[in-house]
N, C-alpha and C positions, 0 to 999 in steps of 0.2 A: 391860276386858281380855278377851281371848279365852279361852275355856275349853279346857284341854288334855284331849285325848281319851286315855283309858287303853286300852292294847291288850287285846284279848279274851283272857280266860284260859280255858284248857282244864282239864277235871277231871284231877287227877293220875292217872298210870298206877298199876297194881297194883305193889306192891313186888316186886323180883326177889330171889330167894334164891340166894346164891352161896357156894360153899365152895371152899377151896383145900386141896389134899391133896398131901403129898409122898409119892410112892410109886414103884413100878417098873412099867414097861409089862407085864411078865410076869404081873402080877396084875390087869390090867384086866378088869373084868366086862362092859364094853361095847365096841363098835367104837372103834378108835383112828384118828384122822385125822392124818397127817403130810404134809409136803410141802416144796417148795423153789421158788425162782424158776426160770423157764425158762433152761436152759443151765448151771445150777449142778450141782455134783456132790452125791451123797448125803453128808450130814454130820450130826453130832449124833444126835438121836433117830431120824431117818430111816435113817441108816447103821446104827445099833444094831438097828433093826427089820429091816433087810435082812440083817444078820448072824444074828439069831435065826431068820429065815425061810430060812436056808441060801442066801442070794443070789438068792432068787426075784424080788425087786424089780429087781435088776440084770439078771436074765435077761429079764424082761418089757420093761425099757427097751431092751435090745439088739434085741429082736424088734419094737420100735415099738409095743408094747401098753401102755406105762406111760402113765398119765393125764397129759395136758398141757393147759394152758389157754393158748390163743393169743390 
């Protein structure tokens, strides 16, 4: 019988520490990243952030300065 070759094994990666926290964006201590699909309107978290920023995301979008990935 032919011998079956075993696939090469790689050493395991270092474990990843992950935490899930329920909180409010107003208390974020680090930069916050929010976004949407191209052509979508602001909704959910992004809409709330725009509201807290007094519509500055909407203003940048109207000026063509809002980040878009094409």
